[in-house]
MISELUM-188205 format. One line per 8 residues: their letters; for each residue x, y, z of C-alpha. Coordinates in Angstrom, 3 decimals. Each point is the difference from the previous one (the first is absolute). Layout:
<recs>
a	X:Y:Z  ...
</recs>
This chain:
<recs>
mskvfftk	0.381:-0.098:0.470  0.912:3.365:-1.421  0.400:3.150:2.081  -1.594:2.566:-1.044  0.519:3.724:1.534  -2.893:2.728:0.261  -0.448:3.407:1.131  -3.235:2.150:-0.264
eitpeslr	2.728:3.223:0.317  0.830:1.282:-3.916  2.884:2.628:0.893  3.239:-0.056:-1.189  1.024:-1.503:3.355  -2.722:-2.867:0.324  2.366:-1.110:-3.686  3.008:0.262:1.667
kiyaalgv	-0.842:-1.942:2.978  -1.589:-2.929:-2.332  3.006:-0.186:-1.868  2.054:-0.877:3.034  -3.042:-1.955:1.371  1.101:-2.606:-2.979  3.659:-0.082:1.660  1.753:-0.173:-3.378
elkgkiav	2.955:2.401:-0.771  -0.256:0.493:-2.997  3.201:0.701:-1.938  2.292:1.304:-3.063  -1.335:1.393:-2.554  -4.442:0.260:1.014  -2.410:0.522:-2.413  -3.578:1.054:1.475
kvstgekg	-2.543:-1.331:-2.619  -3.631:2.540:-0.161  -2.165:1.358:-2.440  0.457:3.504:-1.111  -2.843:0.812:-1.227  -1.851:0.403:-3.054  -0.311:4.051:-0.911  -3.307:0.827:1.256
akgylkad	-0.053:-3.411:2.540  -1.029:1.375:3.930  1.236:-3.298:2.104  4.034:-0.560:-0.574  1.783:0.249:3.020  0.479:3.238:0.558  3.752:2.238:0.755  -0.420:0.937:2.872
ligpfvks	-0.864:-3.777:1.844  2.513:-1.501:-1.398  2.888:2.200:-0.647  1.212:-0.537:3.039  0.206:-4.154:0.782  1.317:0.175:-3.759  2.947:2.683:0.886  1.132:-1.906:3.405
lngtivec	0.631:-3.042:-2.719  1.600:1.871:-2.715  -2.624:-2.198:-1.940  -0.355:1.106:-3.719  -3.628:0.586:-1.394  -0.240:-2.760:-2.958  -2.213:-0.595:-2.618  -1.394:-1.700:-3.395
ntaypgsr	-1.498:1.541:-2.857  -3.695:-0.519:-0.069  -1.602:-2.151:-3.394  -3.052:2.307:-0.552  0.125:3.405:-1.796  0.422:3.085:3.032  3.045:1.476:1.799  1.677:-2.409:1.321
nkadkhlk	0.727:-2.559:-3.542  2.996:2.072:-0.767  2.879:0.218:2.000  0.653:3.775:-0.231  -3.499:0.426:0.864  -0.433:-1.655:2.809  2.912:1.242:2.214  -1.900:3.203:-1.059
taeahgft	-3.314:-1.176:1.207  2.364:-1.173:2.829  1.280:3.277:1.084  -2.740:1.820:-0.313  -2.059:-2.823:2.635  3.467:1.126:2.027  2.259:-3.331:0.185  2.900:1.387:-1.007
sfakvdim	-0.009:3.035:2.671  1.161:-3.495:2.320  1.617:-2.132:-1.765  1.512:-1.332:-3.974  -3.138:-1.281:-2.111  1.183:-3.001:-2.109  -1.953:-0.925:-2.962  1.569:-3.569:-0.068
dadgdkki	-1.119:-0.456:-3.742  0.465:2.385:-1.578  3.228:-1.387:-1.776  -1.752:-3.590:-0.208  -1.589:-2.384:2.255  1.890:-3.689:0.957  -1.717:-3.196:-0.268  -0.413:-2.507:3.482
pvkkgkhl	-1.443:-3.538:0.258  -3.405:-0.267:1.166  0.306:-3.703:1.690  -3.210:-1.297:0.767  -3.566:1.517:-2.011  -1.949:-0.505:-2.896  0.091:3.193:-1.546  2.899:1.665:0.074
eydligkn	3.204:-1.698:-1.518  2.914:2.917:0.752  -0.304:3.077:2.176  1.157:3.816:-1.776  1.143:2.600:3.020  1.856:2.870:-0.688  3.407:-0.066:-1.085  1.704:1.706:3.136
fdnydsfi	-1.534:-2.426:2.415  3.411:-1.609:0.428  1.322:3.314:1.306  -1.612:-0.188:3.257  0.588:-2.118:3.075  -2.527:-0.448:2.031  -3.782:1.545:-0.867  -2.799:1.144:1.977
nlahakgh	-3.411:-0.254:-1.773  -2.375:3.046:1.385  -3.227:-0.474:-1.300  -2.631:2.130:-0.078  -3.490:-1.702:0.534  -2.640:0.845:-1.533  -2.539:-1.766:-2.516  0.508:-0.606:-3.858
mmggfgan	-1.873:0.036:-3.691  1.314:-2.961:-0.647  1.578:-2.041:2.252  -2.959:0.631:2.647  3.325:1.387:2.580  3.226:1.130:0.443  2.413:-0.652:2.752  3.164:-2.088:0.221
lknqsigf	-0.677:-2.173:-2.686  -0.605:2.387:-2.278  2.310:2.117:1.046  2.869:-3.419:-1.153  -1.656:-0.809:-2.812  -0.859:2.750:-2.283  1.774:2.516:2.457  3.211:-2.042:-1.409
asrngkay	-0.827:-1.442:-2.893  1.769:2.839:-2.561  -2.402:1.414:-2.727  0.298:-3.076:-2.157  -0.518:-2.142:2.843  -3.214:1.395:1.074  -0.961:-0.466:-3.372  0.558:-3.446:0.388
ihscgkte	-1.379:-0.533:3.736  -3.262:2.273:-1.268  -0.734:-2.522:-3.362  1.315:-3.335:2.127  3.204:-1.069:-1.799  -1.759:0.666:-3.584  1.920:2.971:-0.518  3.146:2.935:0.676
nptlcwls	-1.947:2.688:-2.141  -1.126:2.729:1.903  -2.967:0.580:-2.317  -1.304:-3.853:-1.151  0.061:-0.206:4.132  -3.172:1.428:0.070  -1.766:-1.750:-2.555  0.925:-3.149:1.241
khkqidfi	-2.305:-2.713:0.584  -0.135:-1.686:3.371  -2.262:-0.914:3.392  0.555:2.537:2.511  1.031:-3.134:2.932  2.942:-0.777:-3.103  0.928:4.474:0.377  0.130:-0.448:4.207
esmaeaat	1.820:-3.402:-0.505  2.598:1.569:-1.990  0.577:2.175:2.660  0.481:-1.932:2.367  2.800:-1.682:-2.073  1.851:2.651:-0.365  0.231:1.214:3.601  1.076:-3.653:0.590
avadylke	2.723:0.532:-3.026  1.351:2.683:1.070  0.305:-0.910:3.688  1.500:-3.445:-0.568  2.637:2.093:-2.601  0.386:1.953:3.528  0.745:-2.572:1.607  2.885:-1.490:-1.721
qnkqivyi	1.855:2.690:-0.643  -0.773:0.123:4.150  -1.140:3.136:-0.015  -2.554:1.415:2.585  -3.722:1.597:-0.221  -2.270:1.419:1.818  -3.385:0.653:0.080  -2.162:3.196:1.363
tvmndist	-3.327:1.163:-0.969  -1.098:3.169:0.547  -4.328:-0.212:0.285  -0.757:4.287:0.143  -1.596:1.123:-3.061  -2.223:-3.143:-1.032  -1.567:0.536:-3.027  -1.557:-2.266:-2.266
scdcdahq	2.209:0.458:-2.828  3.786:0.106:-0.373  2.679:2.300:0.443  0.352:-0.643:-3.328  -3.578:0.918:-1.521  0.077:3.668:-1.516  -2.620:0.989:1.552  -0.333:-1.852:3.121
ddpvmedl	-2.981:-0.289:2.677  -0.016:2.397:2.881  0.302:-2.110:3.139  -2.778:-2.539:0.813  1.005:-1.182:3.889  1.873:0.516:2.541  3.436:-0.611:1.100  1.482:-2.740:0.780
givasldp	3.262:-0.101:1.125  3.253:-1.190:-0.626  0.967:-3.722:-0.734  3.135:-1.216:-0.607  1.965:-3.535:-0.898  2.834:-2.280:-1.072  -3.402:-1.839:-1.438  -1.797:1.812:-2.648
vandqafi	-3.041:-2.253:0.001  -0.431:0.576:2.814  0.904:3.701:0.607  -3.467:-0.199:-3.125  -1.493:-2.143:2.134  -0.199:2.430:3.287  -1.033:2.427:-2.562  -3.463:-1.822:-1.236
dmvwaskd	-0.552:-1.119:3.464  -0.438:3.574:1.026  -2.002:1.062:-2.951  -2.705:-2.851:1.184  0.222:0.339:3.446  -0.451:3.992:-0.980  -3.652:1.697:1.269  1.205:2.935:-1.596
pgaekvke	-3.468:0.141:-2.708  2.390:0.896:-2.855  1.758:-3.243:-0.045  -2.371:-1.708:-1.668  0.954:1.853:-2.524  3.622:-1.533:0.103  -0.994:-3.503:0.255  -2.912:0.426:-2.961
ridsrlgr	3.236:1.470:-1.801  2.643:-3.620:1.095  -2.579:-2.776:-0.076  -1.090:1.261:-3.928  3.560:0.135:-1.124  -0.159:-4.200:1.742  3.429:2.472:1.927  0.201:-2.053:2.610
eilpyaes	0.635:-3.448:-1.449  3.741:1.805:-0.566  0.508:-0.940:3.466  -0.730:-4.161:0.503  1.791:-0.515:-3.713  3.121:2.130:1.186  0.374:-2.222:2.995  -1.043:-3.009:-2.130
lglgstky	3.839:0.814:-1.637  1.594:0.853:3.084  0.134:3.875:0.003  -1.332:0.074:3.911  -2.576:-1.152:1.888  -3.981:1.782:1.002  0.226:-0.760:3.186  1.510:1.912:2.583
dlirv	0.362:1.441:3.093  -0.377:3.662:0.384  1.865:1.987:2.179  -0.438:3.549:0.523  2.491:2.275:0.958
</recs>
């Protein structure tokens, strides 16, 4: 059973505290994977919240370009968006697929033969998967598993996951025909591939999810909806499946009327199915102990 640390406080200090509770000292050059947020989005993690934490670790904000057209599908535009959203005010920003991508193996699964991640991924010694919890138009919800699959994937890698292994072409991927469950499972396979790749290199990754400004749509949406339910807090773990499961469980336990909208978005996209499938791949556990910090 995995440990998931939890605090209701959402402050720079509580972010540092919950990281410390993990008991891990990340070594070397640290990459902090966040969503820099599409131009027009509202819910991405803000500089005043995460900046002090990232600076304390001398971390680099890392991202990859989007498969869809917008303000982040090319590295130059992506960097400008990251700057406009405040990320360059406290850290270097590395668009990891600016100079291409690299193929890593998918060892288990039934949809993807490989995963494509940003070429610069190998420049880092340790990783923080720092996710913002929210709903998602295609995946039902986004937290650590989405941030590790779609998030670490290059532009072509995103196309490959979205098409469930049919094409790396960012234009053609949206024309791909597949069942919704195939896409959900493809994300789990890509997330597991990243974890396996890091394990082989003896590199550490930790998982933190900030559950604030919870909308039914994603930070990748230029027309992101306003938050629909209460802030829940922050969860952190060494297990991304357990961390995502904790977020889901808190949504389902919430008495906030707006939580029903988030639940509907998640289940209408089969979002919760990613959890048992990722568990079956060996990525983590849906069973956890919740430890208050």
